[in-house]
C-alpha positions in Angstrom: 115.3 59.4 133.9 113.3 56.6 135.6 111.1 56.2 132.6 114.2 55.7 130.4 115.7 53.1 132.8 112.4 51.2 133.0 112.1 51.0 129.2 114.7 48.1 128.9 112.3 45.2 129.7 114.8 42.6 128.4 115.3 39.5 130.5 118.6 38.7 128.7 120.1 42.1 128.9 119.7 43.6 132.4 121.5 46.7 133.7 124.8 45.6 135.2 126.6 49.0 135.6 125.3 52.5 135.7 127.2 55.7 136.3 125.4 58.9 136.9 127.1 62.3 136.5 124.9 65.2 137.6 124.0 67.8 140.1 122.5 66.7 143.3 121.3 67.3 146.8 120.6 64.8 149.7 117.2 64.0 148.2 117.7 64.4 144.5 119.8 63.6 141.5 119.2 66.6 139.3 119.8 66.8 135.6 119.7 70.5 135.5 121.2 73.0 138.0 117.9 74.8 138.6 116.7 71.6 140.3 119.2 71.6 143.2 117.4 73.2 146.1 118.1 71.4 149.4 114.9 69.3 149.5 113.8 69.3 145.8 110.5 67.6 145.5 109.2 68.1 141.9 108.2 64.5 141.3 106.6 65.5 138.1 109.9 66.5 136.5 110.9 63.5 134.4 114.6 64.5 134.3 115.1 64.0 138.1 115.4 61.0 140.4 114.6 61.8 144.0 113.4 60.2 147.2 109.8 60.8 146.2 109.8 59.0 142.8 112.6 56.4 143.2 109.8 53.9 144.1 108.8 53.9 140.4 112.2 52.3 139.4 111.8 48.7 138.3 114.0 46.3 140.2 113.6 43.7 137.5 115.6 45.8 135.1 118.8 45.3 137.2 121.1 42.2 137.3 121.6 40.6 140.7 125.2 41.9 140.7 124.4 45.4 139.4 126.4 48.4 140.5 125.5 52.1 140.4 128.0 54.9 140.9 126.5 58.3 141.7 128.9 61.2 141.0 126.5 63.9 142.1 127.0 66.1 145.2 125.4 64.7 148.4 124.1 61.5 146.8 125.0 59.7 150.1 124.3 62.6 152.4 121.4 62.0 154.8 118.0 63.4 154.0 117.4 66.6 156.0 121.1 67.0 156.9 121.9 69.3 153.9 123.1 72.2 156.1 123.9 70.3 159.3 127.3 70.9 161.0 128.8 67.9 162.8 131.2 68.2 165.7 133.6 65.7 164.2 134.1 63.6 161.1 133.4 60.5 163.2 130.1 61.9 164.3 129.1 62.5 160.6 130.2 59.0 159.6 128.1 57.5 162.5 125.1 59.5 161.4 125.5 58.3 157.8 125.8 54.7 158.9 122.4 54.9 160.8 120.5 57.3 158.6 118.8 57.1 155.2 120.3 58.7 152.0 119.3 58.8 148.4 122.1 56.3 147.6 120.8 53.8 150.2 117.2 54.2 149.0 118.3 53.7 145.4 120.1 50.5 146.5 117.1 49.2 148.3 114.8 49.9 145.3 117.2 48.6 142.5 118.9 45.8 144.4 122.2 47.2 143.1 125.3 48.1 145.1 125.3 51.9 145.1 128.2 54.2 145.8 127.7 57.9 146.4 129.2 61.1 147.8 128.7 62.8 151.2 129.4 66.4 150.5 130.4 68.1 147.3 131.8 66.5 144.1 134.7 68.1 142.3 134.4 67.7 138.5 137.7 69.5 137.7 139.6 66.2 137.1 137.3 65.4 134.2 139.2 67.9 132.0 142.2 65.5 132.1 140.1 62.4 131.6 139.7 61.3 135.2 136.6 60.7 137.3 135.2 63.3 139.6 136.6 63.3 143.2 135.4 64.3 146.6 135.1 68.1 146.7 134.9 68.7 150.4 132.2 69.6 152.9 130.1 72.6 153.4 128.3 74.8 150.8 124.6 75.6 150.6 123.4 72.0 150.3 126.1 70.0 152.0 126.8 68.9 155.6 129.9 70.2 157.2 132.3 69.3 160.1 133.4 71.8 162.7 137.2 72.2 162.6 
């Protein structure tokens, strides 16, 4: 994925918008479900973007006002918090504000404004032509909030 993004070395046609629909964990955007363990680190797999290979992404390929939307599960969840349970929603939000996520690391590397998901993504609205929505907390790779 990174290799493909870096191919467009055009000064007059930089990336302005990028939407990524995929599987994901807190450390990885996975283009294949087999690559979704909590801390997936196969940096040699060219189909994935993760916190280990994101540094290979070329900032020069993105416009100054670029925007990236990540529709993968946990793209804005904190590294290492995949199975953490928070006492309250506010506690989880505070942790996200001070921690590091894949979405934040992608923003720092690309210079783009990046949006992502804390928790799961629900792809069922896609059937009716809509974008994925937040799918909730919990699951094997997602943080959760104690009720």
